[in-house]
Every structure is written in structure tokens, then in C-alpha cells.
C-alpha positions as CSV (number, residue, x, y, z in Angstrom):
1,M,37.8,22.0,41.2
2,K,36.5,20.8,37.8
3,N,36.8,17.1,38.8
4,Y,35.1,17.7,42.2
5,I,32.1,19.3,40.6
6,A,31.9,16.6,37.9
7,L,31.9,13.9,40.5
8,A,29.1,15.5,42.4
9,F,27.1,15.7,39.2
10,G,27.8,12.1,38.5
11,L,26.4,10.9,41.8
12,V,22.9,12.1,40.9
13,C,22.9,10.5,37.5
14,S,20.1,8.0,37.4
15,I,19.2,6.3,34.1
16,A,19.4,2.7,32.9
17,S,22.8,1.9,31.5
18,A,23.7,-0.5,28.7
19,Q,22.9,-3.8,30.5
20,N,22.7,-6.6,28.0
21,I,22.5,-10.3,27.4
22,N,26.0,-10.8,28.9
23,D,24.8,-9.6,32.3
24,A,22.1,-12.3,32.4
25,L,24.7,-15.0,31.5
26,Q,27.5,-13.8,33.7
27,Y,25.5,-13.8,37.0
28,N,23.9,-17.1,36.2
29,Q,27.2,-19.0,35.7
30,Q,28.6,-21.1,38.5
31,N,32.1,-22.5,38.4
32,L,33.0,-25.8,39.8
33,T,34.0,-24.6,43.3
34,G,33.3,-25.8,46.8
35,T,34.8,-28.6,48.9
36,A,37.7,-30.6,47.5
37,R,35.7,-33.8,47.6
38,Y,32.9,-32.1,45.6
39,Q,35.3,-30.8,43.1
40,G,37.2,-34.1,42.8
41,M,34.0,-35.7,41.5
42,S,33.0,-32.8,39.3
43,G,30.1,-31.9,41.5
44,A,28.1,-35.1,40.9
45,F,26.4,-35.2,44.3
46,G,22.7,-34.8,43.7
47,A,21.7,-38.3,44.9
48,L,24.6,-38.6,47.4
49,G,24.6,-35.7,49.8
50,G,26.9,-35.9,52.8
51,D,29.0,-32.9,51.5
52,L,28.4,-29.3,52.3
53,S,28.9,-28.1,48.7
54,A,26.4,-30.8,47.6
55,L,23.7,-28.5,49.1
56,N,24.2,-26.3,46.0
57,T,22.7,-29.2,44.0
58,N,20.2,-30.8,46.4
59,P,19.4,-29.4,49.9
60,A,18.2,-32.9,51.0
61,G,21.9,-33.9,51.1
62,A,22.3,-32.4,54.6
63,A,20.2,-35.1,56.1
64,V,22.7,-37.7,54.9
65,F,25.3,-36.6,57.5
66,N,25.5,-38.8,60.5
67,N,27.2,-36.3,62.9
68,H,28.1,-32.7,63.3
69,L,30.7,-31.5,60.9
70,F,32.8,-28.5,59.9
71,S,34.8,-28.0,56.7
72,A,36.9,-25.3,55.0
73,T,38.5,-25.2,51.6
74,L,41.2,-23.2,49.9
75,S,41.7,-23.1,46.1
76,N,44.2,-21.8,43.6
77,Y,42.6,-20.5,40.5
78,N,44.6,-20.5,37.2
79,K,42.9,-18.9,34.2
80,K,44.5,-18.9,30.8
81,N,42.9,-17.1,27.8
82,D,44.3,-17.7,24.4
83,A,42.9,-15.1,22.0
84,N,43.1,-15.0,18.2
85,Y,42.0,-11.6,16.6
86,F,42.6,-11.1,12.8
87,R,45.2,-13.9,12.8
88,T,47.2,-12.5,15.8
89,N,47.5,-14.6,18.9
90,R,47.8,-13.2,22.4
91,Q,47.7,-15.1,25.7
92,A,46.9,-13.9,29.2
93,T,47.0,-15.8,32.5
94,R,45.8,-15.1,36.0
95,N,46.5,-16.9,39.3
96,D,44.6,-16.3,42.5
97,L,44.3,-18.0,45.9
98,E,41.0,-17.9,47.7
99,I,39.1,-19.4,50.6
100,N,36.1,-20.7,48.5
101,Q,34.2,-22.7,51.1
102,V,33.5,-22.6,54.8
103,G,30.6,-24.3,56.5
104,G,29.1,-26.7,59.0
105,V,26.2,-28.9,59.9
106,L,24.5,-29.9,63.1
107,V,22.7,-33.3,63.2
108,F,20.0,-34.1,65.7
109,K,18.8,-37.8,65.8
110,S,15.6,-39.3,67.1
111,N,15.1,-42.9,68.2
112,N,11.4,-42.6,68.9
113,S,10.0,-41.3,65.6
114,D,9.8,-42.1,61.9
115,W,11.6,-38.9,61.4
116,K,15.0,-40.3,62.2
117,K,17.1,-37.2,61.8
118,I,17.0,-33.4,61.5
119,A,20.0,-31.5,60.0
120,I,20.7,-27.8,60.0
121,A,23.5,-26.6,57.8
122,A,25.1,-23.2,57.0
123,N,27.6,-23.0,54.1
124,Y,29.5,-20.3,52.2
125,D,30.6,-21.1,48.6
126,L,32.4,-18.8,46.2
127,V,30.4,-19.9,43.2
128,Q,32.1,-17.6,40.7
129,N,35.5,-16.0,40.8
130,F,35.6,-13.0,38.4
131,D,39.4,-12.4,38.6
132,N,40.5,-12.7,35.1
133,N,42.7,-11.0,32.4
134,F,42.3,-10.8,28.6
135,E,44.8,-9.4,26.0
136,I,43.6,-9.1,22.4
137,S,45.6,-7.6,19.6
138,G,45.3,-7.5,15.8
139,N,45.2,-5.5,12.6
140,S,41.5,-4.8,12.0
141,N,39.5,-3.2,9.2
142,Q,37.0,-1.9,11.8
143,G,38.2,1.1,13.8
144,I,36.9,2.5,17.0
145,D,35.2,5.2,15.0
146,K,32.6,2.5,14.0
147,Y,31.7,2.2,17.7
148,F,30.8,5.9,18.0
149,L,29.1,6.1,14.6
150,S,26.9,3.2,15.5
151,Y,25.6,5.2,18.5
152,A,25.7,8.7,16.9
153,N,23.8,8.1,13.6
154,G,20.2,9.1,14.4
155,V,21.1,11.3,17.3
156,P,20.4,15.1,16.8
157,F,23.6,17.1,16.9
158,G,22.4,20.2,18.7
159,P,21.8,18.7,22.1
160,L,25.3,17.2,22.1
161,L,26.9,20.7,22.2
162,K,28.1,22.0,25.6
163,R,26.4,25.2,26.7
164,D,28.2,28.5,27.3
165,G,30.1,28.4,30.6
166,E,29.6,24.6,30.9
167,Y,32.6,22.4,31.6
168,L,33.0,19.5,29.2
169,E,32.7,16.9,32.0
170,E,29.5,18.5,33.2
171,A,28.0,18.3,29.7
172,Y,29.0,14.6,29.5
173,L,27.2,13.8,32.7
174,D,24.2,16.0,32.0
175,I,23.7,14.2,28.6
176,G,24.0,10.8,30.3
177,K,21.5,11.8,32.9
178,N,18.9,13.4,30.6
179,L,19.4,11.9,27.2
180,G,20.9,8.5,27.9
181,F,23.8,6.3,27.2
182,V,23.5,6.4,23.4
183,D,23.7,10.2,23.2
184,Q,26.5,10.2,25.7
185,Q,28.6,7.9,23.5
186,A,27.9,10.2,20.5
187,F,29.1,13.1,22.6
188,L,32.3,11.3,23.4
189,G,32.9,10.4,19.8
190,Y,32.4,14.1,18.7
191,Y,34.5,15.8,21.4
192,G,37.0,12.9,21.3
193,G,37.7,13.9,17.7
194,L,36.6,10.6,16.1
195,I,33.4,11.7,14.4
196,N,31.8,14.9,12.9
197,P,28.2,15.7,11.9
198,V,27.6,15.8,8.2
199,D,26.2,19.4,8.6
200,E,27.8,21.1,11.6
201,T,25.5,24.1,11.1
202,D,22.3,22.1,11.5
203,D,21.3,21.3,15.1
204,N,18.8,18.7,13.7
205,N,21.6,16.9,11.9
206,T,21.4,13.1,12.6
207,A,24.1,11.8,10.2
208,Y,27.8,11.6,11.1
209,T,31.1,10.8,9.4
210,S,34.4,9.5,10.6
211,N,37.6,11.6,11.0
212,A,39.8,8.5,10.9
213,N,41.5,7.6,7.7
214,Y,42.5,4.0,7.4
215,N,42.1,0.7,5.5
216,T,43.3,-1.2,8.6
217,V,44.4,-0.2,12.0
218,D,46.4,-1.8,14.8
219,Q,44.4,-2.5,17.9
220,N,45.3,-3.6,21.4
221,Y,42.7,-4.4,23.9
222,I,43.3,-5.2,27.6
223,E,40.5,-6.4,30.0
224,N,41.0,-6.9,33.7
225,T,38.2,-8.1,35.9
226,N,38.0,-8.6,39.6
227,G,35.3,-9.7,42.0
228,Y,33.1,-12.6,43.1
229,N,29.6,-14.1,43.1
230,S,29.2,-15.8,46.5
231,K,26.4,-17.9,47.9
232,F,25.5,-18.4,51.6
233,I,23.1,-21.3,52.2
234,L,20.9,-21.9,55.2
235,D,19.7,-25.5,54.9
236,F,17.1,-27.5,56.7
237,A,16.8,-31.3,56.0
238,T,15.3,-34.3,57.5
239,Q,15.4,-38.1,57.1
240,Y,12.1,-40.1,57.1
241,Q,12.4,-43.7,58.1
242,D,15.5,-45.3,56.5
243,N,15.2,-44.4,52.9
244,L,13.9,-40.9,52.3
245,Y,15.7,-37.5,52.7
246,L,14.0,-34.2,52.3
247,G,15.4,-30.7,52.3
248,A,14.9,-27.0,51.7
249,S,17.3,-24.1,51.6
250,L,17.4,-20.3,51.6
251,N,20.2,-18.9,49.5
252,F,21.7,-15.5,49.8
253,H,23.8,-14.3,46.9
254,S,26.3,-11.4,46.9
255,I,28.0,-9.9,43.9
256,M,31.0,-7.6,43.6
257,Y,32.4,-7.0,40.1
258,D,34.9,-4.6,38.6
259,K,35.8,-4.5,34.9
260,Y,38.5,-2.3,33.4
261,T,39.2,-2.2,29.7
262,E,42.0,-0.3,27.9
263,F,41.8,0.1,24.1
264,T,44.6,1.6,22.0
265,E,44.4,2.1,18.2
266,T,47.2,3.1,15.9
267,G,48.4,2.6,12.3
268,Y,46.1,5.2,10.6
269,E,46.9,6.4,7.1
270,S,47.7,10.1,6.5
271,G,45.2,12.3,8.2
272,P,44.5,14.2,11.4
273,I,44.4,11.2,13.7
274,T,47.4,9.0,14.4
275,R,46.5,7.4,17.7
276,T,43.3,6.9,19.8
277,T,42.8,5.5,23.3
278,F,39.4,4.6,24.8
279,D,39.2,3.2,28.3
280,N,36.2,2.1,30.3
281,Y,35.6,1.2,34.0
282,L,32.5,-0.6,35.3
283,H,31.7,-1.3,39.0
284,T,28.7,-3.6,39.9
285,E,27.5,-4.7,43.3
286,G,24.4,-6.1,44.8
287,N,22.6,-9.0,46.4
288,G,20.3,-11.8,45.4
289,F,17.9,-14.4,46.8
290,S,16.8,-17.8,45.8
291,F,15.5,-21.0,47.4
292,A,15.8,-24.7,46.7
293,L,13.8,-27.9,47.4
294,G,15.1,-31.4,47.1
295,A,14.7,-35.1,47.9
296,I,16.9,-38.2,47.9
297,A,15.5,-41.8,48.0
298,K,17.3,-45.1,48.6
299,L,15.7,-47.6,46.4
300,N,17.8,-50.4,47.8
301,E,21.2,-50.9,49.3
302,V,22.9,-49.8,46.1
303,V,20.7,-47.5,44.1
304,R,19.8,-43.9,45.1
305,V,17.9,-41.3,43.2
306,G,17.6,-37.6,43.7
307,A,15.6,-34.6,42.4
308,S,15.8,-30.9,43.2
309,Y,14.4,-27.6,42.1
310,E,16.3,-24.3,42.4
311,S,14.2,-21.2,42.1
312,P,15.1,-18.2,39.9
313,I,17.7,-16.0,41.5
314,W,16.4,-12.5,42.0
315,Y,19.4,-10.1,41.9
316,R,19.2,-6.4,42.8
317,L,22.2,-4.6,41.4
318,T,23.7,-1.1,40.9
319,D,26.3,0.0,38.4
320,D,28.6,3.0,38.1
321,T,30.7,3.6,35.1
322,S,33.6,5.9,34.0
323,Q,35.2,6.6,30.7
324,R,38.1,8.4,29.1
325,I,39.1,9.0,25.5
326,S,42.0,10.8,23.7
327,S,43.0,11.4,20.1
328,D,45.0,13.9,18.1
329,E,41.7,15.7,17.2
330,A,40.1,15.6,20.7
331,D,38.9,18.8,22.5
332,D,41.6,20.4,24.6
333,D,39.6,19.7,27.8
334,I,38.9,16.0,27.0
335,S,41.2,14.9,29.8
336,F,38.7,16.2,32.4
337,I,36.4,13.3,31.4
338,N,38.2,10.6,33.3
339,F,37.7,7.9,36.0
340,N,36.9,10.6,38.6
341,V,33.8,11.5,36.6
342,I,31.2,8.9,37.5
343,N,27.9,7.8,36.1
344,L,25.8,6.3,38.9
345,Y,22.7,4.4,37.6
346,E,19.5,3.4,39.2
347,R,19.1,0.0,40.8
348,Y,18.0,-2.7,38.4
349,T,17.1,-6.4,38.8
350,I,18.1,-9.6,37.0
351,K,16.1,-12.7,37.3
352,T,17.9,-15.9,36.2
353,P,15.8,-19.0,35.2
354,S,14.9,-21.8,37.6
355,K,16.8,-25.1,37.4
356,L,15.7,-28.7,37.7
357,T,18.2,-31.5,38.5
358,G,17.7,-35.3,38.4
359,S,20.3,-37.6,39.9
360,L,21.3,-41.2,40.1
361,A,23.9,-42.9,42.3
362,L,25.2,-46.4,42.9
363,V,26.8,-46.9,46.3
364,F,28.9,-50.1,46.7
365,G,29.1,-50.2,50.5
366,K,32.4,-48.9,51.8
367,D,34.2,-49.7,48.5
368,G,33.1,-46.7,46.5
369,L,30.4,-45.1,44.4
370,L,29.3,-43.8,41.0
371,S,27.1,-40.7,40.6
372,L,25.4,-38.9,37.7
373,D,23.6,-35.6,37.7
374,Y,21.5,-34.1,34.9
375,G,20.4,-30.5,35.0
376,F,18.1,-28.4,32.8
377,Q,17.7,-24.7,32.7
378,D,16.0,-22.5,30.0
379,M,18.2,-19.4,29.7
380,S,15.7,-17.7,27.3
381,N,13.6,-17.1,30.5
382,A,16.2,-14.8,32.0
383,E,15.0,-11.2,32.4
384,I,16.3,-7.8,33.2
385,K,14.0,-5.3,34.9
386,P,12.3,-2.8,34.9
387,T,10.9,-4.0,31.6
388,S,9.3,-0.6,31.0
389,D,12.8,0.7,30.2
390,S,13.5,0.6,26.4
391,G,17.1,-0.5,26.9
392,F,16.0,-3.4,29.1
393,A,13.2,-4.3,26.7
394,T,15.8,-4.6,23.9
395,A,18.1,-6.8,26.1
396,N,15.2,-9.1,27.0
397,D,14.2,-9.5,23.3
398,Q,17.8,-10.5,22.6
399,I,17.7,-13.0,25.5
400,S,14.5,-14.6,24.2
401,N,15.7,-14.8,20.6
402,E,19.3,-15.8,21.1
403,L,19.4,-18.0,24.3
404,G,18.0,-21.4,24.7
405,A,17.8,-24.5,26.9
406,V,21.0,-25.6,28.7
407,S,21.6,-29.2,29.7
408,T,24.4,-30.0,32.1
409,V,25.8,-33.5,32.9
410,R,28.1,-34.3,35.8
411,L,29.6,-37.7,36.3
412,G,31.7,-38.7,39.3
413,G,33.2,-41.7,41.0
414,E,35.0,-42.5,44.2
415,Y,37.0,-45.7,45.1
416,R,38.1,-46.3,48.7
417,I,41.1,-48.2,49.9
418,E,40.8,-48.3,53.7
419,D,41.5,-44.6,54.8
420,I,42.3,-43.4,51.2
421,S,39.7,-42.2,48.7
422,L,40.5,-41.9,45.0
423,R,38.1,-39.7,42.9
424,A,37.5,-38.6,39.3
425,G,34.8,-36.8,37.4
426,Y,33.6,-35.4,34.1
427,R,31.5,-32.2,33.5
428,Y,29.6,-31.1,30.4
429,E,27.6,-27.9,30.0
430,Q,25.7,-27.0,26.9
431,S,26.2,-23.6,25.3
432,P,23.4,-21.2,26.4
433,Y,23.3,-19.7,22.8
434,E,21.2,-21.1,20.0
435,D,24.1,-20.3,17.8
436,E,26.9,-22.3,19.5
437,N,29.5,-20.2,17.6
438,T,29.0,-17.4,20.1
439,I,29.9,-19.5,23.1
440,G,30.8,-23.2,22.7
441,D,30.0,-26.1,25.0
442,L,32.0,-26.4,28.2
443,N,33.9,-29.6,29.0
444,G,35.9,-30.5,32.0
445,F,37.4,-33.2,34.1
446,S,38.6,-33.6,37.7
447,L,40.8,-35.8,39.9
448,G,40.8,-36.1,43.7
449,F,42.4,-37.7,46.7
450,G,41.2,-38.0,50.3
451,Y,42.8,-39.2,53.5
452,T,40.9,-39.9,56.6
453,F,42.5,-40.0,60.1
454,G,40.3,-40.3,63.1
455,P,37.5,-37.7,62.9
456,N,39.5,-35.7,60.3
457,R,39.8,-35.8,56.6
458,I,42.1,-34.0,54.2
459,D,41.1,-33.7,50.5
460,I,42.9,-32.6,47.4
461,A,41.3,-32.0,44.0
462,Y,42.4,-30.9,40.6
463,N,39.8,-29.8,38.0
464,R,40.1,-28.2,34.6
465,T,37.4,-26.8,32.2
466,E,37.8,-25.6,28.7
467,Q,35.5,-23.5,26.5
468,D,35.7,-21.5,23.2
469,V,34.1,-18.1,23.2
470,N,33.7,-15.4,20.5
471,K,34.4,-12.2,22.4
472,Q,33.5,-8.8,21.0
473,L,35.7,-5.9,22.1
474,F,32.7,-3.6,22.3
475,N,28.9,-4.1,22.2
476,A,28.5,-2.1,19.0
477,G,30.4,-1.1,15.9
478,L,33.3,-3.5,16.0
479,T,31.5,-6.6,14.9
480,T,34.3,-9.0,14.3
481,P,35.0,-10.9,17.6
482,A,38.2,-12.4,18.9
483,Q,38.2,-16.2,19.1
484,V,39.2,-17.0,22.7
485,N,40.0,-20.4,24.2
486,I,39.3,-20.2,28.0
487,A,41.0,-22.8,30.2
488,N,40.3,-22.7,33.9
489,T,42.3,-24.9,36.3
490,N,41.7,-25.2,40.0
491,V,43.9,-26.9,42.6
492,T,42.0,-27.3,45.9
493,L,42.9,-28.3,49.4
494,G,40.1,-29.0,52.0
495,Y,39.9,-30.0,55.6
496,T,37.0,-31.6,57.3
497,V,36.4,-32.5,61.0
498,N,33.6,-34.6,62.4
499,F,32.5,-34.1,66.0
């Protein structure tokens, strides 16, 4: 009965949760996914077109197609995270198989106009696969009590106490609803047995001390994430005379994201607490919209240039969260605060920055090609709304102060031997942080192979990216991050048919 009542309470909870700079970054990232040909050249298609995933870079590319076409792509994602935390190494891997691209284009030609061709394309791309695992372990001098103290200090003690006849889970949800996330974490720390007020008799007390006795503690942190960020494109493009291609697209984004973290702390010195666990669950879902404009020009038989503009993405998202905590000193009823007790937050929006891309390609007839894309995006212009919310205002200040301009470079080539195509590419993406120690630059390379038979083509691609990240276990209190090397490897198989 208690859990049922608490869940009903949780569903009316509506206050901005602890969104932060990581949200703006996470939903802006786009992995190198899409067709196998696109991946085999590291996505360097801005001045080339003629590939459905190239519409992500430049919508004018649909007009390069000469006939109707359909393609579908399957990828195996391998993610390996090698974490070092207080000189202890842990490695976690994850493998997933996904259909990451399905789409087609219809091409309508005209022989009696300067507008030689009209192309209408529809394409689905899995631009970000969130399926991932982290495992981080080490002997730290910063215990989980620091997390709760960072929130509790400054919070009046009296409002944290449950009322007569009130269940503990009801008090937890009521505080989240009426006082906010900060007070709710202070409540968890107190009833979880980790912290106490300096003066328990004073309802106006705002100073807290730790119940945990340690110099160092053994910590184990597990993080599992699942979900996707997908993009569905409706593209309209046209060819003017022989040398100019123009295009525009409407882009519909969809997000589903689940994050589960499990934290265990042991190794305390003599004292009341010998073991603490603190687990969190986050579910995010929502939709977004953007548009793009682009052009490709043939300067001569060899040289092509391209330019494109992608608008900001306007996401509308909702979160719900659940928590659970236990320790030797926790309240007897602490187990009733669990993953059945849900905080449901009001809808919020994230606006990612617009992006400009310039492209250059050299096409050597039927023998092959070289292509280069350069992209620019200022991440300090990302924004979380409503800006009237103090928590969002703090996050936006952090975004403005800590993030900066991001340059991306993609270089790809293709060499053709009759019906066989050999491909390779390189990808570089600058860190979005002004301090590159937070997230390092991303580097990657790709290889690809294609075989054409009649109207059909089969493509295979291999691409790998690597990046170093300093990952904090929690957003507050535990300030020493784990150093994580993230290596993503994709093996992709694609099929294309012309008709």
C-alpha cells in the first residue's frame, strides 16, 4: 500500500530537476552512423551528395542522385571504456546490433527547363546510440557523505523532518515537489544515515556534519545507459542547369534515454557506518525539430564545393527519476524510497547551437574522389529553458563560461576498380570545453569496401573513434573524476538498390 500511494504522489511532482551542462552536450552529439559508404569515408560528403546519410551534412546532396534509390544499413556497435580512478583500472564493454539507417529518394527529371531535376528524399538515421556501460572502482578520500553535505549545508533542518503520520516516501516526494532537488538530497542524506544537523534541536539549523568515519573508502560505481537519439529527414532538392544543386530539409528528432547508476562504498574506519549504497535511475524522452539549407556547386569537371547551415535543434523533453539509499544508520523505513517512488518533472527544452559546414571535393571521373568537410559550432550558445528557473539559469551560466567553439574536420576518399570501391577516412572533433582536460579531442578513422552488381550495391565499413574524458561519479561533492578512455568501434553492412 505504501509504494502505491508514493507512486501516485510522484506522478504530480512538477519542479525542474538537476539538468546541467551534460544534457546540452549529450543531445548535441552525433556519432558517425548512417550508410556504410558514408561511414567508410568518415562522413566527408558535404560537397558530394549522392548518399542518403549525406543529407545530414548537406540537404542539396539529394539532387545528385540520378535515379530512384532505396538503402538500409545494419551496424554492430562495440563500446569499450577503460577507467582509471585513484590508480585503479576497470574496463567495461558493450556490444549492440542495430538497424541504423533506412531511407529512399525519388528523382524527377525535366528535359525542358533549366531546373534539370527535383529530388524528394526521406531517411531515418540513428545519430546517437546511448547503449553503454561504465565500471569505476578505487580507494578515494572523498566519500558519498560529501555529496549529501554539498547539498545539505545551507538548507534549514526543520522542513526536512517528516510530519506525524506521514510515510517516509511521501515526505521524500513532498519535499521534492515543494522545496526542490537540493532539499530532497539533504533529506536523503539525513534519513539515509550519512549526515546529521549540527544542532538537531534547532529547526533553523543550516549546518551539517558527516556520520561517516574514514580517511579513505573503497568505492565501486556502475553506470548502464540505454536508448537512442534518432533523426528522420524529409528532404527537397533540385538541380539548376548542370552545375548547381540546392536543397532544404525538415528534421524530426526523437530521444529515449535511460540511465541507471549503482554506487557502493565500504572500508570505513571504526564507527556506526560500515557500508553505504546509493542508486539512481533517470528516464528521459522527448522530441525535437530542426531544419537545414545547403548548396553544392560544380566549379569544373573535377572540383566541387558545398556549404550548408543546420539550424539549432529545439528539443522538448521530460524526465522522471528514482533513488534508493541504504546504510547501517539509515531510518528503518528507508527501503520504501525505491525505484517504485517516482519524481516526475515538468517538460523543459534544450536548444543546441546552429552549425555551419563548408566542403570541398575532387572527383576524378569514374576512378575515385577525395572529399573534405569543415564544420563550426559554438557550444557556448546552447541553452536550457525555461531560463526563469534558477537551476536552469545556473546551468546556462556554466554552459556560457565553460563551453566554446567546436571545429570538426572530416576527410574521406574512394578509389574504384571496375565494380569494386575502396574507401578510407579520418575524423577530428575538437573538445567542446575551453578546458580540454574535461573532455579531450575526438579522433577517428574508417575503412570501407563496396561492390556493385547490376542495380544493387553492398557496402561494408569499419570505423573507430577514441576520446579521453574526465568523468565525475556525481555532479556534486565527489570532485575527483575518473579518467576514462572511450573507444567506439562500428562494423556496418549496407544494401542499396537503384530503380
